[in-house]
C-alpha positions as CSV (number, residue, x, y, z in Angstrom):
1,X,89.6,15.3,-8.6
2,X,85.9,14.6,-7.7
3,X,83.3,16.3,-9.7
4,X,81.8,19.1,-7.5
5,X,78.4,18.9,-9.1
6,X,78.2,15.2,-8.3
7,X,79.3,15.9,-4.8
8,X,76.7,18.6,-4.3
9,X,74.0,16.2,-5.5
10,X,75.2,13.5,-3.1
11,X,75.2,16.0,-0.2
12,X,71.7,17.1,-1.2
13,X,70.5,13.5,-1.3
14,X,72.0,12.8,2.2
15,X,70.3,15.9,3.6
16,X,66.9,14.9,2.2
17,X,67.4,11.4,3.6
18,X,68.2,12.8,7.0
19,X,65.0,15.0,6.9
20,X,62.9,12.0,5.9
21,X,64.5,9.8,8.5
22,X,63.9,12.4,11.2
23,X,60.2,12.7,10.2
24,X,59.9,8.9,10.2
25,X,61.3,8.7,13.7
26,X,59.0,11.5,14.9
27,X,56.0,9.6,13.4
28,X,57.1,6.4,15.2
29,X,57.4,8.4,18.5
30,X,53.9,9.8,18.0
31,X,52.5,6.3,17.3
32,X,54.2,5.0,20.5
33,X,53.2,8.0,22.6
34,X,53.0,7.2,26.3
35,X,49.9,7.8,28.3
36,X,51.9,9.5,31.0
37,X,55.4,10.6,29.9
38,X,55.8,13.1,32.8
39,X,54.7,10.8,35.7
40,X,57.4,11.9,38.2
41,X,55.2,14.7,39.7
42,X,51.8,13.2,39.1
43,X,51.4,12.3,42.8
44,X,51.8,15.1,45.4
45,X,53.8,14.8,48.5
46,X,50.9,13.6,50.7
47,X,50.1,10.9,48.2
48,X,53.7,9.7,48.2
49,X,53.6,9.7,52.0
50,X,50.5,7.5,52.0
51,X,52.1,5.1,49.6
52,X,55.3,4.9,51.8
53,X,53.2,4.4,55.0
54,X,51.2,1.6,53.4
55,X,54.4,0.0,52.0
56,X,56.0,0.0,55.5
57,X,52.9,-1.7,57.0
58,X,52.9,-4.3,54.2
59,X,56.7,-4.9,54.2
60,X,56.3,-8.3,55.8
61,X,55.0,-9.6,52.5
62,X,58.6,-9.4,51.2
63,X,60.3,-10.6,54.4
64,X,63.2,-12.8,53.4
65,X,62.6,-15.5,55.9
66,X,58.8,-15.6,56.2
67,X,57.2,-13.2,53.7
68,X,54.1,-14.7,52.1
69,X,55.2,-13.4,48.7
70,X,59.0,-13.8,48.8
71,X,59.8,-16.7,51.1
72,X,57.9,-19.3,49.0
73,X,59.9,-18.5,45.8
74,X,63.3,-18.6,47.5
75,X,63.6,-22.2,46.5
76,X,65.1,-24.0,43.5
77,X,62.7,-23.4,40.5
78,X,64.2,-25.4,37.7
79,X,61.6,-26.2,35.1
80,X,59.3,-29.1,36.2
81,X,60.6,-29.1,39.8
82,X,58.4,-28.9,42.9
83,X,59.6,-25.3,43.5
84,X,58.8,-24.4,40.0
85,X,55.2,-25.7,40.3
86,X,54.8,-24.0,43.7
87,X,55.8,-20.7,42.2
88,X,53.3,-21.1,39.4
89,X,50.6,-21.8,42.0
90,X,51.6,-18.8,44.0
91,X,51.4,-16.5,41.0
92,X,48.1,-17.8,39.8
93,X,46.5,-17.9,43.2
94,X,47.6,-14.5,44.3
95,X,46.7,-12.7,41.1
96,X,43.5,-14.7,40.6
97,X,42.3,-13.7,44.0
98,X,42.9,-10.0,43.1
99,X,40.7,-10.2,40.1
100,X,43.3,-10.6,37.3
101,X,42.4,-12.7,34.3
102,X,45.0,-15.5,34.0
103,X,46.2,-16.9,30.7
104,X,48.7,-19.7,30.2
105,X,51.0,-19.7,27.2
106,X,52.0,-23.4,27.1
107,X,54.4,-24.7,24.5
108,X,57.0,-27.4,23.9
109,X,60.4,-26.3,22.6
110,X,63.6,-27.9,21.5
111,X,66.6,-27.3,23.9
112,X,70.1,-28.8,24.2
113,X,68.4,-31.2,26.7
114,X,65.7,-32.3,24.3
115,X,62.1,-31.1,23.9
116,X,60.9,-29.4,27.1
117,X,57.4,-28.2,28.1
118,X,57.3,-24.6,29.3
119,X,54.6,-22.1,30.4
120,X,54.5,-18.3,30.4
121,X,51.9,-16.9,32.8
122,X,50.0,-13.7,31.9
123,X,47.8,-11.9,34.4
124,X,45.7,-9.0,33.1
125,X,43.5,-6.5,35.0
126,X,40.6,-5.2,33.0
127,X,41.6,-7.0,29.8
128,X,39.1,-5.0,27.8
129,X,41.2,-1.9,28.2
130,X,42.8,-0.5,25.0
131,X,46.4,-0.4,26.3
132,X,48.7,-2.2,28.7
133,X,51.4,-1.3,31.2
134,X,53.3,-4.6,31.4
135,X,55.4,-5.6,34.4
136,X,57.6,-8.7,33.6
137,X,60.1,-11.1,35.1
138,X,61.2,-14.7,34.5
139,X,60.2,-17.1,37.2
140,X,62.3,-20.3,36.6
141,X,65.8,-20.7,37.9
142,X,68.9,-21.9,36.2
143,X,70.4,-25.4,36.2
144,X,73.8,-25.0,37.9
145,X,76.2,-27.9,38.3
146,X,77.2,-28.8,41.8
147,X,74.0,-28.1,43.7
148,X,70.5,-26.6,43.7
149,X,70.5,-23.0,42.4
150,X,67.8,-20.8,43.9
151,X,68.3,-17.5,42.0
152,X,67.2,-15.2,44.8
153,X,68.0,-12.1,42.8
154,X,67.6,-14.0,39.5
155,X,64.6,-13.7,39.7
156,X,62.8,-14.6,42.9
157,X,62.8,-11.0,44.2
158,X,61.4,-9.5,40.9
159,X,58.6,-12.1,40.8
160,X,57.7,-11.3,44.5
161,X,57.9,-7.6,43.8
162,X,55.4,-7.8,41.0
163,X,53.0,-9.7,43.2
164,X,53.6,-7.1,45.9
165,X,52.7,-4.3,43.5
166,X,49.5,-6.1,42.5
167,X,48.5,-6.8,46.1
168,X,49.6,-3.4,47.6
169,X,47.9,-1.3,44.9
170,X,44.8,-3.6,44.6
171,X,42.3,-1.3,46.2
172,X,43.5,1.7,44.2
173,X,43.5,-0.3,40.9
174,X,40.0,-1.6,41.5
175,X,38.6,1.9,41.9
176,X,40.0,3.0,38.5
177,X,37.5,1.3,36.2
178,X,37.3,4.0,33.5
179,X,41.0,4.0,32.5
180,X,41.9,3.0,28.9
181,X,45.2,1.5,30.2
182,X,45.4,-1.6,32.4
183,X,48.1,-3.4,34.3
184,X,49.3,-6.6,32.8
185,X,51.9,-8.9,34.4
186,X,54.0,-11.4,32.5
187,X,56.0,-14.2,34.1
188,X,58.4,-15.7,31.6
189,X,59.5,-19.3,31.5
190,X,62.8,-20.5,30.1
191,X,64.9,-17.3,30.3
192,X,68.0,-19.1,31.4
193,X,70.3,-21.1,29.0
194,X,70.5,-24.8,29.5
195,X,74.1,-24.9,28.3
196,X,75.7,-21.7,26.9
197,X,73.7,-18.5,26.2
198,X,73.0,-18.2,22.5
199,X,70.2,-16.8,20.4
200,X,68.6,-20.2,20.5
201,X,69.5,-21.4,24.0
202,X,67.9,-18.6,26.0
203,X,64.7,-16.5,26.5
204,X,62.5,-19.4,25.3
205,X,59.4,-18.1,26.8
206,X,59.9,-14.5,25.8
207,X,60.6,-15.5,22.2
208,X,57.5,-17.7,22.1
209,X,55.1,-15.1,23.6
210,X,56.4,-12.2,21.5
211,X,55.8,-14.2,18.3
212,X,52.4,-15.3,19.5
213,X,51.3,-11.8,20.5
214,X,52.6,-10.3,17.3
215,X,49.8,-12.1,15.5
216,X,47.2,-12.9,18.1
217,X,45.4,-11.4,21.1
218,X,45.8,-12.8,24.5
219,X,43.0,-15.3,25.4
220,X,42.0,-13.1,28.3
221,X,41.5,-10.2,25.9
222,X,39.3,-12.4,23.6
223,X,37.2,-13.5,26.6
224,X,36.7,-9.9,27.8
225,X,35.7,-8.7,24.3
226,X,33.6,-11.7,23.4
227,X,31.2,-9.6,21.3
228,X,33.9,-8.4,19.0
229,X,34.3,-10.1,15.6
230,X,37.9,-9.1,15.1
231,X,40.8,-8.7,17.6
232,X,44.0,-6.8,17.4
233,X,47.2,-8.6,18.2
234,X,48.1,-8.2,21.9
235,X,51.4,-6.5,21.1
236,X,49.4,-3.5,19.7
237,X,48.0,-3.1,23.1
238,X,51.3,-3.0,24.9
239,X,52.2,0.6,25.6
240,X,55.2,-0.1,27.8
241,X,57.0,-3.1,29.2
242,X,59.0,-2.9,32.4
243,X,61.3,-5.9,32.7
244,X,62.9,-6.5,36.1
245,X,65.9,-8.8,36.8
246,X,68.7,-9.2,39.3
247,X,67.1,-7.2,42.1
248,X,67.7,-7.5,45.8
249,X,71.5,-7.5,46.1
250,X,73.2,-4.8,48.3
251,X,75.0,-3.2,45.3
252,X,72.1,-2.9,43.0
253,X,72.3,0.0,40.5
254,X,70.2,0.4,37.4
255,X,71.3,2.4,34.3
256,X,69.1,3.4,31.3
257,X,69.7,0.6,28.8
258,X,67.1,1.6,26.2
259,X,67.3,4.9,24.3
260,X,63.6,4.9,23.3
261,X,62.6,4.9,27.0
262,X,65.4,7.1,28.3
263,X,63.0,9.9,29.1
264,X,60.9,7.5,31.2
265,X,64.0,6.4,33.0
266,X,64.7,10.1,33.8
267,X,61.2,10.4,35.1
268,X,61.7,7.3,37.3
269,X,64.9,8.8,38.6
270,X,63.1,12.0,39.5
271,X,60.4,10.1,41.3
272,X,63.0,8.1,43.1
273,X,64.7,11.3,44.2
274,X,61.4,12.6,45.6
275,X,61.1,9.5,47.7
276,X,64.7,9.6,48.9
277,X,64.4,13.4,49.6
278,X,61.5,12.6,51.9
279,X,63.6,9.9,53.6
280,X,61.3,7.1,52.4
281,X,64.2,5.2,50.8
282,X,67.7,4.6,52.1
283,X,69.6,5.6,48.9
284,X,69.3,6.2,45.1
285,X,69.3,3.3,42.7
286,X,69.0,4.8,39.2
287,X,72.4,5.3,37.6
288,X,72.0,8.6,35.7
289,X,75.7,9.0,35.2
290,X,75.8,6.3,32.5
291,X,74.5,7.7,29.2
292,X,71.3,5.9,27.9
293,X,72.2,3.1,25.6
294,X,75.8,3.0,26.7
295,X,75.5,-0.6,27.7
296,X,73.1,-3.5,27.0
297,X,72.2,-6.8,28.5
298,X,70.6,-9.7,26.6
299,X,67.4,-10.6,28.4
300,X,63.7,-11.3,27.9
301,X,63.0,-7.9,26.5
302,X,64.9,-8.6,23.2
303,X,62.0,-10.2,21.2
304,X,59.8,-7.3,22.2
305,X,62.3,-4.6,21.4
306,X,62.8,-6.3,18.0
307,X,59.0,-5.8,17.4
308,X,59.2,-2.1,18.4
309,X,57.8,-2.5,21.9
310,X,59.2,0.2,24.3
311,X,60.9,-1.5,27.3
312,X,62.2,0.0,30.5
313,X,64.8,-2.6,31.5
314,X,65.6,-2.6,35.2
315,X,68.5,-5.0,35.6
316,X,71.4,-4.3,37.9
317,X,74.7,-3.3,36.4
318,X,77.1,-4.4,37.6
319,X,75.5,-7.8,38.1
320,X,75.3,-9.0,41.7
321,X,78.5,-10.7,42.9
322,X,76.4,-13.9,43.3
323,X,75.2,-14.0,39.8
324,X,74.7,-17.6,38.6
325,X,76.4,-18.9,41.7
326,X,74.9,-21.3,44.3
327,X,75.3,-18.4,46.8
328,X,72.5,-16.5,45.1
329,X,70.2,-17.5,47.9
330,X,68.3,-15.8,50.8
331,X,71.6,-14.8,52.5
332,X,72.6,-12.8,49.4
333,X,69.6,-10.5,49.7
334,X,69.4,-7.1,51.4
335,X,66.1,-6.4,53.1
336,X,66.5,-2.6,52.8
337,X,67.1,-2.8,49.1
338,X,64.0,-4.9,48.6
339,X,61.9,-2.5,50.6
340,X,63.2,0.5,48.8
341,X,62.7,-1.0,45.3
342,X,59.2,-2.1,46.3
343,X,58.2,1.4,47.2
344,X,59.9,2.9,44.1
345,X,58.0,0.4,41.9
346,X,54.7,0.9,43.7
347,X,55.1,4.6,43.3
348,X,56.0,4.2,39.6
349,X,52.9,2.2,38.8
350,X,50.6,4.4,40.9
351,X,52.0,7.5,39.1
352,X,52.0,6.1,35.6
353,X,48.4,4.8,35.9
354,X,47.3,8.0,37.7
355,X,45.8,6.1,40.6
356,X,43.8,8.0,43.1
357,X,46.1,7.5,46.1
């Protein structure tokens, strides 16, 4: 029979460990406190109405056939291709004209196809701000045998949506000069595997940038704080990353993949319900029936999550039916879904940053 005194000591030790672990978790949550954890009701009904009205007027930017932000990226964007270069130019030109500081994270990495040059693009508004709300997506498209793969949902639409947010909220963001949190946009290169998805053949750009930012500030931050003698690593400025992928298909649904940001997902769902209740969107997209953390998808967020960066991962589950097929092109997109998600994400950014709508 087991000695009861020994068992009592073990139970006491486990209890003490649980108390310490809970305190440690609470300390971590305090360190990672969000600027606006209850953003769903920050904007009143009239402000949401104004956002919806503006989004409708500017919906042509995301028109599938001729939208100035979407149509140009609905092309094959394999690394080094003309479409890839054109997408880089669109990102840099659009955000540069809006006053974002542009940084390039250029690197050469080993792949199953040999050493390949890649480039992450970072655009930061007010880089001297202490904290960052990061919107992210990958911009290259996969090499698929048998034809030229476009990747309309994967991830032409997310890239165009990020540009749409920046352009649509530009006037409001420019007026908010005293905030300690700024908007930063990251466009990852090399998300797709060249052969088979593994820990080394995937998310090349995200892995490189996360490691660089773990130890260094972004060049735009250094330039903005030129008088400073020491700079914090850029990751210490990232309050929240929102990673978008596989958006624009008719059956899009988005569950809460990350437990640390489950409360923020709930707030996003509440905000979405307000928009839908006012008939500004056609349906609901946030899947609140699936418990947070019940499923997970390997994507560009992983190197950041591994470094304790909170991530709100908006990737459709189930995946679109055209995932990694040549049919993931303009014909696979649903204009209503794109318009709805554009308004939801514009409203999210405006709410989280407390913009004066």
